[in-house]
C-alpha positions as CSV (number, residue, x, y, z in Angstrom):
1,M,-6.6,5.1,-13.2
2,E,-9.3,2.4,-13.1
3,F,-10.5,1.7,-9.8
4,R,-12.9,-1.8,-8.8
5,I,-16.1,-1.4,-7.3
6,L,-17.1,-3.2,-4.0
7,Q,-21.0,-3.2,-3.2
8,Q,-21.6,-1.3,0.2
9,S,-24.4,0.4,2.0
10,P,-24.7,4.1,2.0
11,S,-25.0,4.0,5.8
12,C,-21.3,3.4,6.0
13,Y,-20.2,6.4,4.8
14,A,-20.8,8.2,8.1
15,G,-19.2,11.2,9.0
16,N,-18.3,14.9,7.4
17,V,-15.1,15.8,5.6
18,F,-14.4,18.3,8.7
19,C,-14.5,16.2,11.6
20,S,-12.5,16.8,14.9
21,V,-12.7,14.4,18.0
22,Q,-14.9,15.2,21.1
23,A,-13.6,13.5,23.5
24,R,-16.5,12.9,26.2
25,L,-15.8,9.4,27.2
26,G,-13.3,7.5,29.7
27,I,-11.0,5.2,27.0
28,R,-12.3,2.2,29.1
29,K,-15.8,3.0,28.3
30,F,-15.3,4.4,25.0
31,L,-13.6,1.0,24.2
32,S,-16.3,-1.1,25.5
33,L,-18.8,-0.2,23.3
34,V,-17.0,-0.2,19.5
35,S,-18.3,-2.9,16.8
36,T,-18.1,-6.4,17.3
37,N,-16.1,-6.4,14.0
38,T,-12.9,-4.9,15.9
39,T,-12.4,-8.5,17.6
40,I,-9.9,-8.9,15.0
41,L,-8.1,-6.0,17.1
42,Q,-7.4,-8.4,20.0
43,K,-4.0,-10.3,19.0
44,I,-5.0,-14.2,19.6
45,C,-1.9,-16.3,20.8
46,S,-1.6,-18.8,23.9
47,R,0.3,-15.9,26.2
48,N,-2.0,-14.2,28.7
49,Y,-3.6,-10.6,27.8
50,P,-2.7,-8.0,30.1
51,R,-4.5,-6.7,33.8
52,R,-6.9,-4.6,31.4
53,K,-9.6,-6.7,29.0
54,T,-11.7,-4.4,26.6
55,Q,-14.8,-6.1,25.8
56,Y,-16.2,-5.2,22.7
57,R,-20.1,-4.5,21.4
58,S,-21.3,-4.2,18.5
59,E,-22.4,-0.3,18.8
60,V,-20.1,2.4,18.1
61,N,-20.7,5.6,20.6
62,R,-21.6,8.6,17.9
63,A,-21.3,10.9,21.0
64,A,-17.2,10.6,20.7
65,V,-17.2,12.1,17.0
66,L,-18.1,15.5,17.2
67,C,-18.3,17.1,13.6
68,S,-17.4,21.0,12.9
69,T,-16.5,23.5,10.1
70,S,-15.8,26.4,12.6
71,L,-13.1,25.7,14.2
72,N,-11.2,28.2,16.7
73,D,-7.7,29.4,16.0
74,S,-5.1,29.6,18.1
75,T,-2.6,31.3,17.4
76,L,0.8,29.5,18.6
77,A,3.1,32.9,19.1
78,Q,0.8,33.6,22.2
79,Y,2.2,30.8,24.5
80,D,6.4,30.3,25.3
81,N,5.5,27.4,27.2
82,V,3.8,25.0,24.7
83,K,5.5,21.5,24.7
84,I,2.7,19.6,22.2
85,I,0.6,20.8,19.7
86,Y,-1.1,18.2,17.8
87,S,-3.9,18.0,15.0
88,V,-7.0,15.4,15.1
89,A,-8.2,13.5,11.7
90,A,-10.5,10.7,12.3
91,A,-11.6,10.3,8.2
92,T,-15.0,8.7,9.8
93,G,-16.0,8.6,6.8
94,H,-13.2,6.3,5.5
95,N,-14.8,3.3,6.6
96,Q,-15.0,-0.7,6.1
97,E,-16.4,-3.0,8.1
98,S,-13.7,-5.7,9.6
99,H,-11.0,-3.7,8.5
100,P,-8.0,-3.3,10.5
101,E,-7.5,0.1,9.5
102,S,-10.9,1.0,11.4
103,H,-12.3,4.7,11.8
104,L,-12.3,3.9,15.5
105,R,-8.5,4.2,16.0
106,V,-8.3,8.1,16.0
107,P,-11.5,8.9,18.2
108,A,-9.9,6.1,20.5
109,I,-6.6,7.7,21.0
110,A,-8.5,10.8,21.4
111,N,-10.6,9.6,24.4
112,A,-7.2,7.9,25.9
113,L,-5.3,12.0,25.9
114,E,-9.2,13.1,27.4
115,D,-9.4,10.0,30.2
116,M,-5.4,10.4,30.7
117,E,-5.7,14.2,31.2
118,L,-3.2,15.1,28.5
119,T,-5.8,17.5,26.7
120,P,-5.8,21.5,26.8
121,K,-8.2,20.9,29.1
122,F,-6.1,19.6,31.4
123,Q,-2.8,20.7,30.5
124,G,-3.5,24.3,29.8
125,T,-1.2,25.9,27.4
126,N,1.0,23.0,27.5
127,V,-0.7,21.3,24.9
128,I,-2.6,22.9,22.1
129,E,-5.0,21.3,19.7
130,L,-4.6,22.6,16.3
131,Q,-8.1,22.8,14.5
132,N,-7.9,25.5,12.5
133,Y,-6.1,24.2,9.5
134,K,-6.7,23.8,5.8
135,P,-6.8,20.6,4.0
136,A,-3.6,19.9,2.3
137,S,-4.4,21.4,-1.9
138,V,-3.8,19.2,-4.9
139,D,0.0,20.9,-5.7
140,D,0.9,19.6,-2.4
141,I,-0.4,16.3,-3.0
142,V,1.3,16.0,-6.4
143,S,4.5,16.8,-4.8
144,V,4.9,13.3,-4.0
145,H,2.2,11.6,-6.1
146,S,1.7,11.3,-9.5
147,K,-1.3,13.9,-11.1
148,S,-2.6,10.6,-13.2
149,Y,-3.0,9.2,-9.7
150,V,-4.5,12.1,-7.8
151,A,-6.8,12.6,-10.9
152,G,-8.0,9.5,-10.7
153,L,-8.5,9.1,-7.2
154,E,-10.5,12.0,-7.4
155,K,-12.8,10.7,-10.4
156,A,-13.6,7.5,-8.7
157,M,-15.1,9.7,-5.8
158,D,-18.4,9.7,-7.8
159,R,-18.8,6.0,-8.2
160,A,-18.1,5.2,-4.7
161,S,-21.0,7.7,-3.7
162,Q,-23.3,6.0,-6.5
163,D,-21.9,1.8,-6.3
164,G,-20.7,0.9,-3.1
165,L,-16.4,0.6,-1.7
166,I,-14.1,1.2,-4.3
167,L,-10.9,-1.3,-3.9
168,I,-8.0,0.7,-5.1
169,E,-5.0,-1.9,-4.1
170,G,-5.0,-5.1,-3.9
171,S,-2.3,-6.1,-1.5
172,G,-3.0,-4.4,1.7
173,P,-6.7,-4.3,0.5
174,T,-6.7,-0.6,0.6
175,Y,-10.2,0.6,-0.1
176,A,-11.8,3.9,-0.6
177,T,-15.5,5.4,0.5
178,A,-17.2,8.4,-1.2
179,T,-15.4,10.3,1.1
180,T,-11.9,9.1,1.6
181,F,-10.4,11.7,-1.6
182,N,-11.4,15.0,1.1
183,E,-10.5,13.1,3.7
184,S,-7.1,12.1,2.7
185,L,-6.2,16.2,2.2
186,V,-7.8,17.1,5.4
187,A,-5.1,14.0,6.9
188,A,-2.6,15.9,4.5
189,G,-3.3,18.9,5.6
190,A,-3.3,18.0,9.4
191,G,0.4,17.5,8.8
192,I,1.3,20.2,6.8
193,S,-0.2,23.0,9.3
194,L,1.9,21.0,12.2
195,V,5.0,21.3,10.3
196,D,4.1,25.4,9.8
197,S,3.4,25.9,14.0
198,V,6.4,24.3,15.0
199,V,8.9,25.7,12.2
200,K,7.1,29.4,13.4
201,A,7.6,28.6,17.3
202,S,11.2,27.4,16.2
203,Q,11.8,31.1,15.2
204,T,10.6,32.1,18.5
205,Y,11.2,30.3,21.1
206,M,14.8,27.7,22.2
207,N,12.1,25.0,22.7
208,P,9.5,24.2,20.4
209,P,6.4,22.2,20.6
210,I,6.4,18.5,19.7
211,G,3.9,18.3,16.7
212,F,1.7,15.1,16.5
213,A,-0.7,14.3,13.7
214,L,-3.5,11.9,14.5
215,I,-4.2,11.4,11.6
216,R,-5.8,8.5,8.8
217,P,-5.7,7.0,6.4
218,P,-2.0,6.6,7.2
219,G,0.6,7.0,4.6
220,H,3.7,5.6,4.7
221,H,2.8,2.4,2.3
222,A,1.6,4.8,-0.9
223,V,3.8,4.9,-3.7
224,P,4.1,8.0,-5.7
225,K,1.9,5.9,-8.3
226,G,-0.8,5.0,-6.2
227,P,-2.3,3.7,-2.8
228,M,-1.1,0.7,-1.2
229,G,-1.3,-1.2,2.2
230,F,-4.2,0.8,3.5
231,C,-2.4,4.1,2.9
232,V,-4.3,6.7,0.4
233,F,-1.2,9.9,0.2
234,G,1.7,9.8,1.8
235,N,1.5,12.2,4.7
236,V,5.3,12.4,6.2
237,A,6.9,12.8,2.4
238,I,4.3,15.6,1.6
239,A,5.0,16.7,4.8
240,A,8.9,16.6,3.7
241,R,8.7,18.0,0.6
242,Y,6.4,21.4,2.1
243,A,9.0,21.4,5.0
244,Q,12.0,21.9,1.9
245,C,9.8,24.1,-0.2
246,V,8.0,26.4,1.8
247,H,10.4,26.5,4.8
248,G,13.4,26.3,3.1
249,L,14.4,23.3,5.7
250,K,16.5,21.6,3.0
251,R,17.7,18.4,5.0
252,V,14.7,16.2,6.5
253,F,15.7,13.1,8.8
254,I,12.9,10.9,8.6
255,I,12.4,8.0,11.1
256,D,9.9,5.3,10.5
257,F,9.6,2.9,13.6
258,D,6.1,1.4,12.2
259,A,6.3,-2.3,12.2
260,H,5.8,-2.5,8.5
261,H,8.8,-0.9,6.0
262,G,7.3,2.4,4.9
263,N,8.1,1.7,1.2
264,G,6.2,4.7,-0.2
265,T,8.4,7.2,1.8
266,S,11.4,5.2,0.5
267,D,10.3,5.4,-3.2
268,A,9.5,8.3,-2.8
269,F,13.2,9.6,-1.7
270,Y,15.2,6.6,-3.0
271,D,17.8,9.2,-5.4
272,D,17.3,12.2,-3.0
273,S,20.8,13.0,-0.8
274,D,18.5,15.7,1.0
275,I,16.0,13.6,2.7
276,F,17.3,11.0,4.8
277,F,14.4,7.8,5.5
278,L,15.7,5.3,8.5
279,S,12.8,2.8,8.9
280,T,13.0,0.1,11.4
281,H,10.7,-2.9,10.7
282,Q,10.0,-6.6,11.4
283,D,12.0,-8.6,8.8
284,G,9.9,-10.1,6.2
285,S,6.5,-8.3,6.9
286,Y,4.3,-7.1,4.7
287,P,5.2,-5.4,2.2
288,G,8.5,-7.3,1.6
289,T,10.8,-4.3,0.8
290,G,13.1,-3.2,3.2
291,K,16.3,-5.1,2.9
292,I,19.6,-4.2,4.5
293,D,21.7,-3.5,1.4
294,E,18.8,-0.6,0.0
295,V,20.4,1.9,0.7
296,G,19.3,4.6,-2.1
297,H,20.4,5.1,-5.8
298,G,22.2,7.9,-7.2
299,D,22.8,11.0,-5.2
300,G,20.5,9.3,-2.7
301,E,23.1,6.7,-2.3
302,G,23.6,6.5,1.9
303,T,20.3,8.1,2.5
304,T,18.3,5.4,3.3
305,L,18.9,3.2,5.7
306,N,16.8,-0.2,6.8
307,I,17.2,-2.2,9.7
308,P,14.6,-5.2,9.2
309,L,14.6,-6.6,13.2
310,P,13.5,-10.5,13.5
311,G,10.7,-11.6,15.0
312,G,10.2,-11.2,18.6
313,S,12.3,-7.8,18.7
314,G,11.3,-5.4,21.5
315,D,12.4,-3.1,23.9
316,Y,16.5,-3.6,24.2
317,A,16.6,-4.5,20.4
318,M,15.2,-1.0,20.2
319,K,17.3,0.5,22.8
320,M,20.1,-0.7,21.1
321,V,18.8,0.3,17.6
322,F,18.3,4.3,18.6
323,D,22.1,4.3,20.4
324,E,24.2,2.7,17.8
325,V,22.1,3.5,14.7
326,I,19.9,6.2,15.4
327,V,21.7,8.7,16.7
328,P,25.0,8.6,15.2
329,C,23.2,8.7,11.7
330,A,21.1,11.4,12.6
331,Q,24.4,13.3,14.0
332,R,26.0,12.6,10.6
333,F,23.4,14.1,8.5
334,K,22.9,17.1,10.5
335,P,18.7,17.6,9.4
336,D,16.6,20.9,9.5
337,I,14.2,19.0,10.9
338,I,12.7,15.6,11.8
339,L,10.2,13.7,10.7
340,V,8.5,11.0,12.2
341,S,6.3,7.8,10.9
342,A,4.7,6.6,14.3
343,G,3.2,3.0,13.8
344,Y,2.2,1.6,16.9
345,D,1.6,-1.7,15.5
346,A,5.1,-3.4,16.2
347,H,3.2,-3.4,20.1
348,V,3.1,-7.0,21.4
349,L,-0.4,-7.1,21.8
350,D,-0.9,-5.9,18.0
351,P,-2.7,-8.5,15.5
352,L,-0.5,-7.8,12.0
353,A,2.8,-8.1,13.3
354,N,5.2,-10.2,15.7
355,L,6.9,-8.0,17.4
356,Q,7.8,-7.1,21.1
357,F,7.3,-3.6,22.0
358,T,5.8,-2.3,24.9
359,T,4.0,1.3,25.8
360,G,7.1,1.8,27.9
361,T,9.2,1.3,24.3
362,Y,7.2,4.0,22.7
363,Y,7.1,6.0,25.8
364,M,11.7,6.2,25.1
365,L,11.3,6.3,21.6
366,A,9.6,9.6,21.8
367,S,11.4,10.7,24.7
368,N,14.8,9.9,22.7
369,I,13.3,11.4,19.4
370,K,12.5,14.9,21.3
371,Q,15.7,15.3,23.1
372,L,17.8,14.4,19.4
373,A,15.4,16.6,17.7
374,K,16.6,19.5,20.6
375,E,20.0,18.8,19.6
376,L,20.0,18.5,15.9
377,C,17.8,21.1,14.9
378,Q,16.5,23.6,17.0
379,G,14.0,20.8,18.3
380,R,11.4,20.7,15.3
381,C,9.9,17.9,15.1
382,V,6.6,16.2,13.8
383,F,4.7,12.7,14.7
384,F,2.6,11.7,12.0
385,L,0.6,7.8,12.9
386,E,0.2,5.0,10.9
387,G,0.2,1.8,12.2
388,G,-1.9,0.4,15.2
389,Y,-4.8,-2.3,15.1
390,N,-5.0,-3.0,18.7
391,L,-6.8,0.1,20.2
392,E,-5.7,-0.4,23.5
393,S,-1.8,-0.7,23.0
394,L,-2.3,1.9,20.5
395,S,-4.3,4.3,22.7
396,Y,-1.9,3.9,25.6
397,S,1.3,3.9,23.6
398,V,-0.1,7.5,22.2
399,A,-0.8,8.4,25.7
400,D,2.4,7.6,26.9
401,S,4.2,9.5,23.8
402,F,2.4,12.3,25.0
403,R,4.0,11.8,28.8
404,A,7.4,11.6,27.4
405,F,7.1,15.2,25.3
406,L,5.6,16.5,28.7
407,D,8.5,15.2,30.4
408,E,6.1,13.7,32.8
409,P,7.1,9.9,34.0
410,S,5.5,7.0,31.7
411,L,2.5,5.0,33.2
412,A,3.2,2.2,30.7
413,S,3.4,-0.3,33.6
414,E,-0.2,0.2,34.5
415,F,-0.6,-0.8,31.0
416,D,2.1,-3.3,30.2
417,N,2.2,-7.1,31.4
418,P,5.7,-8.4,31.5
419,A,4.3,-11.8,31.9
420,I,2.9,-12.2,28.0
421,L,6.8,-11.6,27.0
422,Y,9.3,-14.4,25.6
423,E,13.0,-13.3,25.4
424,E,14.3,-11.7,22.4
425,P,16.8,-12.9,19.7
426,S,19.3,-10.9,20.8
427,R,22.1,-12.9,18.8
428,K,20.3,-12.4,15.5
429,F,19.4,-8.8,15.5
430,K,22.5,-7.8,17.1
431,Q,23.8,-9.3,14.3
432,V,21.5,-7.1,11.9
433,I,22.7,-4.2,13.7
434,Q,26.2,-4.7,13.3
435,K,25.6,-5.2,9.6
436,V,23.5,-2.0,9.0
437,K,26.6,-0.3,11.3
438,Q,29.2,-1.9,8.7
439,I,27.4,-1.1,5.7
440,H,26.7,2.6,6.6
441,S,30.4,3.0,8.3
442,L,28.5,4.1,11.7
């Protein structure tokens, strides 16, 4: 597989493959120091912004990212009250200036967690950061992706080192730097390791922790034959196959609430009856897939479910979707584990979609999915970061998801501004939900 070269200064390849975020700054201070190129991340519209408005400066505070190859090991079996176990793979070397899938995304989240006292430093053994994990192997990756794509991308890293950025897919556009291949292995490995930890805990404790992979590059658009839509390897798809092959968890239920359809995940399992893929996304948005009548093929017919929501859908729509579609669908499927493609780009402030999710919407989803996993599969559940391109709404929404996992009250009211919301298109989304229920006999 050949990739087209774009010129870029080698100075753009900051960072190391094994990087963990050291949250040393408050979230507001950190966000005030990020690049002016990320002004694209602030939604431009006629509505008012929420109370907290971030001013972006040209410098990136490198102190917010600490690279290390000697990570401490935490044995999960020592703790019986762990509620969250998370991993961080910031991929700081995978970056293109002015690109919305910024190398600042994961550090911003890590700093928000620190600022809001949601890390092990403040939560004790309620929260564990999994630091000593291995990158995914090539065998793990080719359980989903073609060998020719994986080999071609690895080979292209030499060209990226010499010549600059590689444009590896044009619709996103999706790029690669000299570190992209290794950092993508680290991201996939972070997710796989969380599956290991959550499964191990579920064998000992009635209430295992929820896993959250704070990773990039994202994965749900990456198709079996190549990259797509900012995504390099299908992190959640790779973890699903791993859960089946290594842990014998035959039935995997994947929920994707990113604003954009997870076409790569869908393609990987479209004819597989043992992996159920359910996606909520904005109708008509990139990549144009995810129609209601796409329900799977062959043995997999009926195990793909798409809910294309009309623009403007928000909290009301998602509550109805969860109660009337996700819950009965999962109950009927009887999963052994639930994996979540957690995209935060459906937030009303996100620049790459036109939905009206709020921080409170994500709290609701996190809380309800946690409960669903407890009821159906012994609490086995892992979230994987996908989209989310406004650093503030992304950070606060992930933090509120953590609060839901900790059974703490939401602080969404401190960030969300109801004044910028408008009436949801209830007639349209109710029609969509009813059609989905009819097609899938729910």
